[in-house]
All heavy atoms as a GROMACS GRO file, in nm:
protein
  598
    1MET      N    1   1.178   3.532   7.478
    1MET     CA    2   1.232   3.549   7.613
    1MET      C    3   1.366   3.622   7.605
    1MET      O    4   1.456   3.580   7.533
    1MET     CB    5   1.250   3.408   7.673
    1MET     CG    6   1.305   3.403   7.815
    1MET     SD    7   1.187   3.472   7.932
    1MET     CE    8   1.299   3.512   8.066
    2ALA      N    9   1.378   3.731   7.678
    2ALA     CA   10   1.500   3.812   7.668
    2ALA      C   11   1.611   3.755   7.754
    2ALA      O   12   1.591   3.715   7.868
    2ALA     CB   13   1.471   3.955   7.709
    3ASN      N   14   1.727   3.751   7.695
    3ASN     CA   15   1.848   3.713   7.764
    3ASN      C   16   1.921   3.838   7.808
    3ASN      O   17   1.911   3.941   7.743
    3ASN     CB   18   1.942   3.644   7.664
    3ASN     CG   19   1.943   3.496   7.684
    3ASN    OD1   20   1.916   3.447   7.792
    3ASN    ND2   21   1.977   3.424   7.578
    4VAL      N   22   1.999   3.828   7.914
    4VAL     CA   23   2.089   3.937   7.948
    4VAL      C   24   2.231   3.886   7.928
    4VAL      O   25   2.270   3.788   7.990
    4VAL     CB   26   2.069   3.984   8.094
    4VAL    CG1   27   2.166   4.098   8.125
    4VAL    CG2   28   1.926   4.030   8.115
    5VAL      N   29   2.304   3.951   7.839
    5VAL     CA   30   2.442   3.912   7.811
    5VAL      C   31   2.533   4.019   7.870
    5VAL      O   32   2.519   4.137   7.838
    5VAL     CB   33   2.465   3.901   7.659
    5VAL    CG1   34   2.612   3.874   7.628
    5VAL    CG2   35   2.376   3.792   7.600
    6GLU      N   36   2.623   3.978   7.958
    6GLU     CA   37   2.717   4.072   8.017
    6GLU      C   38   2.858   4.030   7.976
    6GLU      O   39   2.899   3.918   8.002
    6GLU     CB   40   2.705   4.072   8.169
    6GLU     CG   41   2.571   4.121   8.217
    6GLU     CD   42   2.565   4.137   8.368
    6GLU    OE1   43   2.635   4.062   8.439
    6GLU    OE2   44   2.492   4.225   8.414
    7LEU      N   45   2.929   4.123   7.914
    7LEU     CA   46   3.062   4.092   7.864
    7LEU      C   47   3.164   4.191   7.916
    7LEU      O   48   3.134   4.307   7.937
    7LEU     CB   49   3.065   4.097   7.711
    7LEU     CG   50   2.975   3.998   7.638
    7LEU    CD1   51   2.984   4.022   7.490
    7LEU    CD2   52   3.015   3.855   7.670
    8LYS      N   53   3.284   4.141   7.934
    8LYS     CA   54   3.395   4.228   7.970
    8LYS      C   55   3.468   4.263   7.841
    8LYS      O   56   3.513   4.174   7.769
    8LYS     CB   57   3.488   4.155   8.067
    8LYS     CG   58   3.587   4.247   8.134
    8LYS     CD   59   3.663   4.170   8.241
    8LYS     CE   60   3.772   4.255   8.304
    8LYS     NZ   61   3.720   4.367   8.382
    9VAL      N   62   3.475   4.391   7.811
    9VAL     CA   63   3.541   4.438   7.689
    9VAL      C   64   3.622   4.561   7.727
    9VAL      O   65   3.578   4.643   7.807
    9VAL     CB   66   3.437   4.479   7.582
    9VAL    CG1   67   3.505   4.512   7.450
    9VAL    CG2   68   3.333   4.372   7.562
   10GLY      N   69   3.740   4.575   7.669
   10GLY     CA   70   3.818   4.695   7.698
   10GLY      C   71   3.754   4.818   7.637
   10GLY      O   72   3.743   4.828   7.515
   11LEU      N   73   3.709   4.909   7.721
   11LEU     CA   74   3.646   5.033   7.672
   11LEU      C   75   3.743   5.147   7.696
   11LEU      O   76   3.722   5.229   7.785
   11LEU     CB   77   3.515   5.058   7.746
   11LEU     CG   78   3.411   4.947   7.738
   11LEU    CD1   79   3.297   4.974   7.834
   11LEU    CD2   80   3.359   4.930   7.597
   12HIS      N   81   3.852   5.150   7.617
   12HIS     CA   82   3.960   5.241   7.652
   12HIS      C   83   3.940   5.381   7.598
   12HIS      O   84   3.990   5.476   7.655
   12HIS     CB   85   4.093   5.186   7.602
   12HIS     CG   86   4.116   5.046   7.648
   12HIS    ND1   87   4.120   5.012   7.781
   12HIS    CD2   88   4.129   4.931   7.579
   12HIS    CE1   89   4.138   4.882   7.792
   12HIS    NE2   90   4.143   4.830   7.671
   13CYS      N   91   3.873   5.396   7.486
   13CYS     CA   92   3.860   5.529   7.428
   13CYS      C   93   3.723   5.545   7.366
   13CYS      O   94   3.655   5.447   7.338
   13CYS     CB   95   3.968   5.550   7.322
   13CYS     SG   96   3.956   5.430   7.189
   14ASP      N   97   3.686   5.670   7.344
   14ASP     CA   98   3.554   5.698   7.286
   14ASP      C   99   3.536   5.627   7.154
   14ASP      O  100   3.426   5.583   7.120
   14ASP     CB  101   3.539   5.849   7.264
   14ASP     CG  102   3.517   5.922   7.396
   14ASP    OD1  103   3.487   5.852   7.496
   14ASP    OD2  104   3.530   6.045   7.400
   15ASP      N  105   3.646   5.620   7.079
   15ASP     CA  106   3.640   5.555   6.948
   15ASP      C  107   3.600   5.409   6.958
   15ASP      O  108   3.516   5.361   6.883
   15ASP     CB  109   3.777   5.565   6.882
   15ASP     CG  110   3.769   5.644   6.754
   15ASP    OD1  111   3.675   5.726   6.744
   15ASP    OD2  112   3.854   5.622   6.667
   16CYS      N  113   3.665   5.338   7.053
   16CYS     CA  114   3.631   5.195   7.071
   16CYS      C  115   3.485   5.182   7.111
   16CYS      O  116   3.415   5.093   7.064
   16CYS     CB  117   3.710   5.130   7.184
   16CYS     SG  118   3.879   5.174   7.204
   17ILE      N  119   3.443   5.268   7.199
   17ILE     CA  120   3.307   5.258   7.251
   17ILE      C  121   3.207   5.281   7.137
   17ILE      O  122   3.111   5.208   7.123
   17ILE     CB  123   3.286   5.359   7.366
   17ILE    CG1  124   3.376   5.322   7.483
   17ILE    CG2  125   3.139   5.363   7.409
   17ILE    CD1  126   3.389   5.428   7.589
   18LYS      N  127   3.234   5.381   7.053
   18LYS     CA  128   3.145   5.407   6.939
   18LYS      C  129   3.138   5.286   6.848
   18LYS      O  130   3.031   5.248   6.800
   18LYS     CB  131   3.196   5.528   6.859
   18LYS     CG  132   3.159   5.660   6.922
   18LYS     CD  133   3.173   5.772   6.819
   18LYS     CE  134   3.176   5.908   6.885
   18LYS     NZ  135   3.313   5.958   6.908
   19LYS      N  136   3.256   5.226   6.822
   19LYS     CA  137   3.263   5.108   6.735
   19LYS      C  138   3.182   4.994   6.794
   19LYS      O  139   3.108   4.926   6.723
   19LYS     CB  140   3.409   5.063   6.725
   19LYS     CG  141   3.466   5.077   6.588
   19LYS     CD  142   3.598   5.001   6.582
   19LYS     CE  143   3.699   5.075   6.497
   19LYS     NZ  144   3.836   5.038   6.526
   20ILE      N  145   3.198   4.974   6.924
   20ILE     CA  146   3.128   4.865   6.991
   20ILE      C  147   2.977   4.886   6.984
   20ILE      O  148   2.902   4.795   6.950
   20ILE     CB  149   3.176   4.853   7.137
   20ILE    CG1  150   3.318   4.796   7.141
   20ILE    CG2  151   3.081   4.768   7.220
   20ILE    CD1  152   3.388   4.810   7.275
   21LEU      N  153   2.934   5.008   7.014
   21LEU     CA  154   2.790   5.035   7.013
   21LEU      C  155   2.733   5.020   6.873
   21LEU      O  156   2.622   4.968   6.856
   21LEU     CB  157   2.763   5.176   7.067
   21LEU     CG  158   2.792   5.194   7.216
   21LEU    CD1  159   2.768   5.337   7.258
   21LEU    CD2  160   2.709   5.098   7.300
   22LYS      N  161   2.810   5.062   6.773
   22LYS     CA  162   2.763   5.050   6.636
   22LYS      C  163   2.746   4.903   6.600
   22LYS      O  164   2.648   4.864   6.535
   22LYS     CB  165   2.863   5.118   6.542
   22LYS     CG  166   2.799   5.170   6.416
   22LYS     CD  167   2.893   5.267   6.345
   22LYS     CE  168   2.958   5.197   6.226
   22LYS     NZ  169   3.056   5.283   6.159
   23ALA      N  170   2.841   4.820   6.641
   23ALA     CA  171   2.835   4.678   6.611
   23ALA      C  172   2.716   4.612   6.683
   23ALA      O  173   2.644   4.533   6.625
   23ALA     CB  174   2.965   4.610   6.651
   24ILE      N  175   2.698   4.651   6.809
   24ILE     CA  176   2.589   4.591   6.888
   24ILE      C  177   2.453   4.628   6.829
   24ILE      O  178   2.363   4.546   6.822
   24ILE     CB  179   2.600   4.634   7.036
   24ILE    CG1  180   2.721   4.568   7.101
   24ILE    CG2  181   2.473   4.598   7.111
   24ILE    CD1  182   2.750   4.616   7.241
   25LYS      N  183   2.441   4.753   6.786
   25LYS     CA  184   2.314   4.799   6.729
   25LYS      C  185   2.268   4.714   6.612
   25LYS      O  186   2.150   4.705   6.586
   25LYS     CB  187   2.330   4.943   6.679
   25LYS     CG  188   2.283   5.045   6.778
   25LYS     CD  189   2.292   5.183   6.714
   25LYS     CE  190   2.355   5.280   6.812
   25LYS     NZ  191   2.405   5.402   6.754
   26LYS      N  192   2.366   4.657   6.539
   26LYS     CA  193   2.331   4.581   6.419
   26LYS      C  194   2.282   4.441   6.450
   26LYS      O  195   2.231   4.373   6.363
   26LYS     CB  196   2.453   4.572   6.328
   26LYS     CG  197   2.490   4.704   6.267
   26LYS     CD  198   2.591   4.684   6.155
   26LYS     CE  199   2.640   4.816   6.102
   26LYS     NZ  200   2.788   4.819   6.096
   27ILE      N  201   2.301   4.395   6.574
   27ILE     CA  202   2.257   4.260   6.608
   27ILE      C  203   2.105   4.256   6.603
   27ILE      O  204   2.039   4.346   6.656
   27ILE     CB  205   2.306   4.220   6.750
   27ILE    CG1  206   2.458   4.230   6.759
   27ILE    CG2  207   2.259   4.078   6.784
   27ILE    CD1  208   2.511   4.209   6.900
   28GLN      N  209   2.051   4.153   6.541
   28GLN     CA  210   1.906   4.144   6.533
   28GLN      C  211   1.848   4.102   6.668
   28GLN      O  212   1.915   4.034   6.746
   28GLN     CB  213   1.866   4.042   6.428
   28GLN     CG  214   1.886   4.096   6.289
   28GLN     CD  215   1.862   3.989   6.185
   28GLN    OE1  216   1.874   3.870   6.216
   28GLN    NE2  217   1.829   4.029   6.065
   29ASP      N  218   1.727   4.144   6.694
   29ASP     CA  219   1.652   4.099   6.811
   29ASP      C  220   1.709   4.146   6.944
   29ASP      O  221   1.690   4.080   7.045
   29ASP     CB  222   1.644   3.944   6.816
   29ASP     CG  223   1.559   3.891   6.701
   29ASP    OD1  224   1.474   3.968   6.652
   29ASP    OD2  225   1.578   3.775   6.663
   30ILE      N  226   1.782   4.258   6.946
   30ILE     CA  227   1.823   4.306   7.078
   30ILE      C  228   1.723   4.411   7.123
   30ILE      O  229   1.660   4.481   7.043
   30ILE     CB  230   1.966   4.363   7.082
   30ILE    CG1  231   1.980   4.484   6.989
   30ILE    CG2  232   2.068   4.256   7.051
   30ILE    CD1  233   2.107   4.562   7.018
   31GLU      N  234   1.707   4.420   7.253
   31GLU     CA  235   1.612   4.516   7.310
   31GLU      C  236   1.686   4.637   7.363
   31GLU      O  237   1.656   4.749   7.328
   31GLU     CB  238   1.531   4.449   7.420
   31GLU     CG  239   1.432   4.348   7.364
   31GLU     CD  240   1.370   4.261   7.471
   31GLU    OE1  241   1.370   4.302   7.588
   31GLU    OE2  242   1.322   4.152   7.437
   32THR      N  243   1.780   4.615   7.450
   32THR     CA  244   1.855   4.728   7.506
   32THR      C  245   2.002   4.692   7.511
   32THR      O  246   2.039   4.575   7.510
   32THR     CB  247   1.810   4.763   7.649
   32THR    OG1  248   1.839   4.652   7.734
   32THR    CG2  249   1.663   4.796   7.656
   33TYR      N  250   2.085   4.795   7.516
   33TYR     CA  251   2.228   4.771   7.535
   33TYR      C  252   2.284   4.889   7.612
   33TYR      O  253   2.229   4.998   7.611
   33TYR     CB  254   2.300   4.753   7.402
   33TYR     CG  255   2.281   4.867   7.306
   33TYR    CD1  256   2.367   4.976   7.307
   33TYR    CD2  257   2.174   4.866   7.217
   33TYR    CE1  258   2.347   5.081   7.220
   33TYR    CE2  259   2.154   4.972   7.130
   33TYR     CZ  260   2.242   5.079   7.132
   33TYR     OH  261   2.222   5.184   7.048
   34ASN      N  262   2.394   4.862   7.679
   34ASN     CA  263   2.449   4.959   7.769
   34ASN      C  264   2.597   4.932   7.786
   34ASN      O  265   2.638   4.817   7.778
   34ASN     CB  266   2.380   4.940   7.905
   34ASN     CG  267   2.364   5.073   7.975
   34ASN    OD1  268   2.448   5.161   7.960
   34ASN    ND2  269   2.258   5.088   8.051
   35VAL      N  270   2.676   5.034   7.812
   35VAL     CA  271   2.815   5.009   7.847
   35VAL      C  272   2.844   5.073   7.982
   35VAL      O  273   2.790   5.178   8.014
   35VAL     CB  274   2.915   5.063   7.742
   35VAL    CG1  275   2.902   4.990   7.611
   35VAL    CG2  276   2.900   5.212   7.723
   36ASP      N  277   2.926   5.005   8.061
   36ASP     CA  278   2.971   5.060   8.188
   36ASP      C  279   3.122   5.078   8.175
   36ASP      O  280   3.198   4.982   8.179
   36ASP     CB  281   2.937   4.963   8.301
   36ASP     CG  282   2.969   5.024   8.437
   36ASP    OD1  283   3.072   5.094   8.449
   36ASP    OD2  284   2.891   5.001   8.532
   37ILE      N  285   3.163   5.203   8.155
   37ILE     CA  286   3.303   5.231   8.125
   37ILE      C  287   3.392   5.199   8.244
   37ILE      O  288   3.503   5.148   8.229
   37ILE     CB  289   3.318   5.378   8.081
   37ILE    CG1  290   3.241   5.400   7.949
   37ILE    CG2  291   3.464   5.416   8.061
   37ILE    CD1  292   3.210   5.543   7.919
   38LYS      N  293   3.342   5.224   8.364
   38LYS     CA  294   3.424   5.197   8.484
   38LYS      C  295   3.457   5.049   8.496
   38LYS      O  296   3.566   5.012   8.538
   38LYS     CB  297   3.351   5.244   8.610
   38LYS     CG  298   3.359   5.393   8.632
   38LYS     CD  299   3.326   5.431   8.776
   38LYS     CE  300   3.181   5.397   8.814
   38LYS     NZ  301   3.083   5.485   8.743
   39LEU      N  302   3.359   4.964   8.463
   39LEU     CA  303   3.377   4.819   8.480
   39LEU      C  304   3.424   4.751   8.352
   39LEU      O  305   3.443   4.631   8.350
   39LEU     CB  306   3.246   4.754   8.524
   39LEU     CG  307   3.194   4.791   8.662
   39LEU    CD1  308   3.058   4.728   8.685
   39LEU    CD2  309   3.292   4.747   8.770
   40ASN      N  310   3.441   4.830   8.243
   40ASN     CA  311   3.472   4.769   8.112
   40ASN      C  312   3.369   4.662   8.080
   40ASN      O  313   3.403   4.548   8.046
   40ASN     CB  314   3.612   4.707   8.111
   40ASN     CG  315   3.718   4.814   8.095
   40ASN    OD1  316   3.706   4.901   8.011
   40ASN    ND2  317   3.820   4.807   8.176
   41LYS      N  318   3.242   4.701   8.094
   41LYS     CA  319   3.136   4.602   8.083
   41LYS      C  320   3.036   4.644   7.977
   41LYS      O  321   3.000   4.761   7.969
   41LYS     CB  322   3.067   4.593   8.219
   41LYS     CG  323   2.963   4.487   8.232
   41LYS     CD  324   2.915   4.489   8.377
   41LYS     CE  325   2.820   4.378   8.409
   41LYS     NZ  326   2.782   4.380   8.550
   42VAL      N  327   2.995   4.548   7.895
   42VAL     CA  328   2.892   4.572   7.795
   42VAL      C  329   2.774   4.482   7.831
   42VAL      O  330   2.791   4.363   7.855
   42VAL     CB  331   2.943   4.536   7.653
   42VAL    CG1  332   2.830   4.545   7.552
   42VAL    CG2  333   3.056   4.629   7.613
   43ILE      N  334   2.655   4.542   7.839
   43ILE     CA  335   2.535   4.467   7.876
   43ILE      C  336   2.438   4.474   7.759
   43ILE      O  337   2.402   4.584   7.715
   43ILE     CB  338   2.468   4.526   8.002
   43ILE    CG1  339   2.568   4.529   8.118
   43ILE    CG2  340   2.345   4.446   8.041
   43ILE    CD1  341   2.585   4.664   8.181
   44VAL      N  342   2.398   4.358   7.710
   44VAL     CA  343   2.303   4.354   7.599
   44VAL      C  344   2.185   4.267   7.642
   44VAL      O  345   2.206   4.157   7.693
   44VAL     CB  346   2.368   4.293   7.472
   44VAL    CG1  347   2.270   4.295   7.356
   44VAL    CG2  348   2.495   4.367   7.435
   45THR      N  349   2.064   4.315   7.623
   45THR     CA  350   1.949   4.229   7.649
   45THR      C  351   1.872   4.209   7.520
   45THR      O  352   1.867   4.297   7.434
   45THR     CB  353   1.853   4.286   7.756
   45THR    OG1  354   1.800   4.409   7.708
   45THR    CG2  355   1.924   4.311   7.887
   46GLY      N  356   1.812   4.093   7.508
   46GLY     CA  357   1.734   4.062   7.389
   46GLY      C  358   1.745   3.915   7.357
   46GLY      O  359   1.793   3.835   7.437
   47ASN      N  360   1.702   3.881   7.238
   47ASN     CA  361   1.702   3.742   7.196
   47ASN      C  362   1.838   3.708   7.136
   47ASN      O  363   1.850   3.682   7.018
   47ASN     CB  364   1.589   3.722   7.094
   47ASN     CG  365   1.571   3.577   7.060
   47ASN    OD1  366   1.623   3.488   7.129
   47ASN    ND2  367   1.500   3.551   6.953
   48VAL      N  368   1.942   3.714   7.219
   48VAL     CA  369   2.078   3.689   7.172
   48VAL      C  370   2.149   3.598   7.270
   48VAL      O  371   2.110   3.588   7.386
   48VAL     CB  372   2.161   3.819   7.160
   48VAL    CG1  373   2.112   3.905   7.047
   48VAL    CG2  374   2.165   3.895   7.291
   49THR      N  375   2.255   3.535   7.222
   49THR     CA  376   2.336   3.453   7.310
   49THR      C  377   2.468   3.525   7.335
   49THR      O  378   2.509   3.612   7.258
   49THR     CB  379   2.367   3.316   7.248
   49THR    OG1  380   2.445   3.338   7.130
   49THR    CG2  381   2.240   3.241   7.213
   50THR      N  382   2.533   3.486   7.443
   50THR     CA  383   2.664   3.542   7.475
   50THR      C  384   2.759   3.523   7.357
   50THR      O  385   2.830   3.616   7.318
   50THR     CB  386   2.720   3.471   7.600
   50THR    OG1  387   2.625   3.487   7.706
   50THR    CG2  388   2.853   3.531   7.643
   51GLU      N  389   2.755   3.403   7.296
   51GLU     CA  390   2.846   3.373   7.185
   51GLU      C  391   2.824   3.468   7.068
   51GLU      O  392   2.918   3.511   7.004
   51GLU     CB  393   2.826   3.229   7.136
   51GLU     CG  394   2.880   3.124   7.230
   51GLU     CD  395   2.790   3.102   7.352
   51GLU    OE1  396   2.667   3.129   7.343
   51GLU    OE2  397   2.841   3.061   7.457
   52GLN      N  398   2.696   3.498   7.042
   52GLN     CA  399   2.664   3.587   6.930
   52GLN      C  400   2.728   3.723   6.949
   52GLN      O  401   2.787   3.779   6.857
   52GLN     CB  402   2.513   3.608   6.924
   52GLN     CG  403   2.444   3.532   6.814
   52GLN     CD  404   2.295   3.561   6.820
   52GLN    OE1  405   2.232   3.553   6.925
   52GLN    NE2  406   2.239   3.597   6.706
   53VAL      N  407   2.715   3.777   7.069
   53VAL     CA  408   2.767   3.911   7.095
   53VAL      C  409   2.920   3.908   7.091
   53VAL      O  410   2.983   3.998   7.035
   53VAL     CB  411   2.715   3.966   7.230
   53VAL    CG1  412   2.763   4.108   7.250
   53VAL    CG2  413   2.562   3.963   7.235
   54ILE      N  414   2.979   3.804   7.147
   54ILE     CA  415   3.126   3.792   7.144
   54ILE      C  416   3.175   3.788   7.000
   54ILE      O  417   3.272   3.855   6.965
   54ILE     CB  418   3.171   3.667   7.222
   54ILE    CG1  419   3.150   3.690   7.373
   54ILE    CG2  420   3.318   3.636   7.193
   54ILE    CD1  421   3.182   3.570   7.459
   55ARG      N  422   3.107   3.711   6.916
   55ARG     CA  423   3.148   3.701   6.776
   55ARG      C  424   3.143   3.836   6.705
   55ARG      O  425   3.233   3.872   6.630
   55ARG     CB  426   3.061   3.600   6.701
   55ARG     CG  427   3.132   3.467   6.679
   55ARG     CD  428   3.067   3.389   6.567
   55ARG     NE  429   2.923   3.382   6.585
   55ARG     CZ  430   2.859   3.281   6.642
   55ARG    NH1  431   2.922   3.177   6.686
   55ARG    NH2  432   2.729   3.282   6.656
   56VAL      N  433   3.035   3.909   6.730
   56VAL     CA  434   3.019   4.041   6.668
   56VAL      C  435   3.134   4.132   6.710
   56VAL      O  436   3.190   4.205   6.629
   56VAL     CB  437   2.882   4.102   6.708
   56VAL    CG1  438   2.877   4.251   6.678
   56VAL    CG2  439   2.770   4.030   6.636
   57LEU      N  440   3.170   4.126   6.838
   57LEU     CA  441   3.277   4.212   6.886
   57LEU      C  442   3.413   4.167   6.834
   57LEU      O  443   3.500   4.249   6.806
   57LEU     CB  444   3.276   4.217   7.040
   57LEU     CG  445   3.152   4.287   7.098
   57LEU    CD1  446   3.150   4.278   7.248
   57LEU    CD2  447   3.144   4.432   7.054
   58GLN      N  448   3.429   4.036   6.818
   58GLN     CA  449   3.556   3.986   6.763
   58GLN      C  450   3.575   4.033   6.619
   58GLN      O  451   3.687   4.060   6.577
   58GLN     CB  452   3.562   3.834   6.771
   58GLN     CG  453   3.606   3.787   6.910
   58GLN     CD  454   3.595   3.637   6.928
   58GLN    OE1  455   3.529   3.568   6.849
   58GLN    NE2  456   3.658   3.585   7.031
   59LYS      N  457   3.464   4.043   6.546
   59LYS     CA  458   3.471   4.090   6.408
   59LYS      C  459   3.531   4.230   6.399
   59LYS      O  460   3.596   4.263   6.301
   59LYS     CB  461   3.332   4.092   6.344
   59LYS     CG  462   3.299   3.963   6.275
   59LYS     CD  463   3.178   3.981   6.185
   59LYS     CE  464   3.116   3.847   6.151
   59LYS     NZ  465   2.971   3.844   6.170
   60ILE      N  466   3.504   4.314   6.498
   60ILE     CA  467   3.560   4.449   6.494
   60ILE      C  468   3.690   4.455   6.573
   60ILE      O  469   3.739   4.561   6.609
   60ILE     CB  470   3.459   4.554   6.546
   60ILE    CG1  471   3.417   4.526   6.690
   60ILE    CG2  472   3.339   4.564   6.454
   60ILE    CD1  473   3.352   4.644   6.760
   61GLY      N  474   3.746   4.338   6.603
   61GLY     CA  475   3.877   4.333   6.666
   61GLY      C  476   3.876   4.354   6.816
   61GLY      O  477   3.978   4.386   6.876
   62LYS      N  478   3.759   4.333   6.879
   62LYS     CA  479   3.751   4.350   7.024
   62LYS      C  480   3.748   4.214   7.090
   62LYS      O  481   3.669   4.127   7.053
   62LYS     CB  482   3.623   4.426   7.062
   62LYS     CG  483   3.630   4.572   7.035
   62LYS     CD  484   3.714   4.640   7.139
   62LYS     CE  485   3.777   4.766   7.086
   62LYS     NZ  486   3.895   4.802   7.162
   63ASN      N  487   3.830   4.197   7.190
   63ASN     CA  488   3.831   4.072   7.264
   63ASN      C  489   3.730   4.081   7.377
   63ASN      O  490   3.749   4.158   7.471
   63ASN     CB  491   3.972   4.049   7.318
   63ASN     CG  492   3.984   3.912   7.382
   63ASN    OD1  493   3.900   3.826   7.359
   63ASN    ND2  494   4.085   3.893   7.462
   64ALA      N  495   3.622   4.005   7.367
   64ALA     CA  496   3.517   4.009   7.469
   64ALA      C  497   3.512   3.876   7.540
   64ALA      O  498   3.525   3.771   7.479
   64ALA     CB  499   3.382   4.038   7.404
   65THR      N  500   3.494   3.880   7.670
   65THR     CA  501   3.479   3.757   7.748
   65THR      C  502   3.357   3.771   7.837
   65THR      O  503   3.320   3.882   7.875
   65THR     CB  504   3.602   3.731   7.837
   65THR    OG1  505   3.628   3.849   7.916
   65THR    CG2  506   3.726   3.699   7.755
   66PRO      N  507   3.292   3.659   7.871
   66PRO     CA  508   3.177   3.667   7.961
   66PRO      C  509   3.218   3.737   8.090
   66PRO      O  510   3.327   3.712   8.143
   66PRO     CB  511   3.141   3.521   7.986
   66PRO     CG  512   3.191   3.449   7.866
   66PRO     CD  513   3.316   3.522   7.824
   67PHE      N  514   3.136   3.827   8.138
   67PHE     CA  515   3.169   3.906   8.256
   67PHE      C  516   3.152   3.819   8.380
   67PHE      O  517   3.044   3.767   8.406
   67PHE     CB  518   3.077   4.028   8.265
   67PHE     CG  519   3.130   4.133   8.360
   67PHE    CD1  520   3.217   4.229   8.314
   67PHE    CD2  521   3.092   4.132   8.492
   67PHE    CE1  522   3.266   4.326   8.401
   67PHE    CE2  523   3.141   4.228   8.579
   67PHE     CZ  524   3.229   4.326   8.533
   68GLN      N  525   3.260   3.802   8.453
   68GLN     CA  526   3.253   3.724   8.576
   68GLN      C  527   3.218   3.817   8.691
   68GLN      O  528   3.284   3.919   8.710
   68GLN     CB  529   3.389   3.658   8.604
   68GLN     CG  530   3.431   3.558   8.500
   68GLN     CD  531   3.331   3.444   8.484
   68GLN    OE1  532   3.270   3.399   8.581
   68GLN    NE2  533   3.312   3.398   8.361
   69GLN      N  534   3.119   3.778   8.767
   69GLN     CA  535   3.088   3.857   8.885
   69GLN      C  536   3.206   3.846   8.982
   69GLN      O  537   3.267   3.741   8.994
   69GLN     CB  538   2.962   3.804   8.953
   69GLN     CG  539   2.835   3.834   8.878
   69GLN     CD  540   2.809   3.983   8.859
   69GLN    OE1  541   2.851   4.063   8.942
   69GLN    NE2  542   2.743   4.019   8.752
   70ASP      N  543   3.235   3.954   9.047
   70ASP     CA  544   3.342   3.953   9.146
   70ASP      C  545   3.306   3.856   9.257
   70ASP      O  546   3.198   3.864   9.316
   70ASP     CB  547   3.358   4.095   9.203
   70ASP     CG  548   3.490   4.109   9.277
   70ASP    OD1  549   3.553   4.004   9.302
   70ASP    OD2  550   3.528   4.221   9.308
   71ALA      N  551   3.395   3.764   9.286
   71ALA     CA  552   3.366   3.659   9.385
   71ALA      C  553   3.343   3.717   9.523
   71ALA      O  554   3.279   3.655   9.608
   71ALA     CB  555   3.481   3.559   9.389
   72SER      N  556   3.394   3.838   9.547
   72SER     CA  557   3.380   3.894   9.681
   72SER      C  558   3.244   3.956   9.705
   72SER      O  559   3.209   3.990   9.817
   72SER     CB  560   3.488   4.001   9.704
   72SER     OG  561   3.470   4.106   9.614
   73GLN      N  562   3.164   3.968   9.597
   73GLN     CA  563   3.030   4.023   9.614
   73GLN      C  564   2.936   3.915   9.664
   73GLN      O  565   2.940   3.803   9.616
   73GLN     CB  566   2.978   4.079   9.482
   73GLN     CG  567   3.043   4.210   9.446
   73GLN     CD  568   2.994   4.258   9.310
   73GLN    OE1  569   2.931   4.185   9.237
   73GLN    NE2  570   3.026   4.382   9.278
   74HIS      N  571   2.853   3.951   9.758
   74HIS     CA  572   2.759   3.853   9.812
   74HIS      C  573   2.629   3.858   9.734
   74HIS      O  574   2.579   3.964   9.704
   74HIS     CB  575   2.732   3.880   9.960
   74HIS     CG  576   2.855   3.867  10.044
   74HIS    ND1  577   2.919   3.748  10.063
   74HIS    CD2  578   2.926   3.959  10.112
   74HIS    CE1  579   3.025   3.767  10.140
   74HIS    NE2  580   3.031   3.896  10.170
   75HIS      N  581   2.577   3.743   9.704
   75HIS     CA  582   2.447   3.736   9.636
   75HIS      C  583   2.339   3.714   9.741
   75HIS      O  584   2.352   3.631   9.826
   75HIS     CB  585   2.444   3.620   9.536
   75HIS     CG  586   2.539   3.640   9.423
   75HIS    ND1  587   2.519   3.735   9.325
   75HIS    CD2  588   2.656   3.580   9.392
   75HIS    CE1  589   2.619   3.732   9.239
   75HIS    NE2  590   2.704   3.638   9.278
   76ASN      N  591   2.231   3.792   9.727
   76ASN     CA  592   2.122   3.775   9.824
   76ASN      C  593   2.040   3.653   9.787
   76ASN      O  594   2.002   3.640   9.675
   76ASN     CB  595   2.029   3.898   9.822
   76ASN     CG  596   2.109   4.024   9.846
   76ASN    OD1  597   2.224   4.018   9.890
   76ASN    ND2  598   2.048   4.139   9.815
   0.00000   0.00000   0.00000
């Protein structure tokens, strides 16, 4: 069963983004991954937990936190 992990990570430069994507690619059992530079958001789907992805990013010196949906957005 695929999980969707959404994390807030500082995506300040191409270098950071490359590093992040390289680290994410190495995670086992992921299906897709994506970054949203405007939102500083990393989205990973697959057989992974939020903690797993955070740990991987911490290893490369990136501070990742679970992405909080903006409270002002309405959910249908």
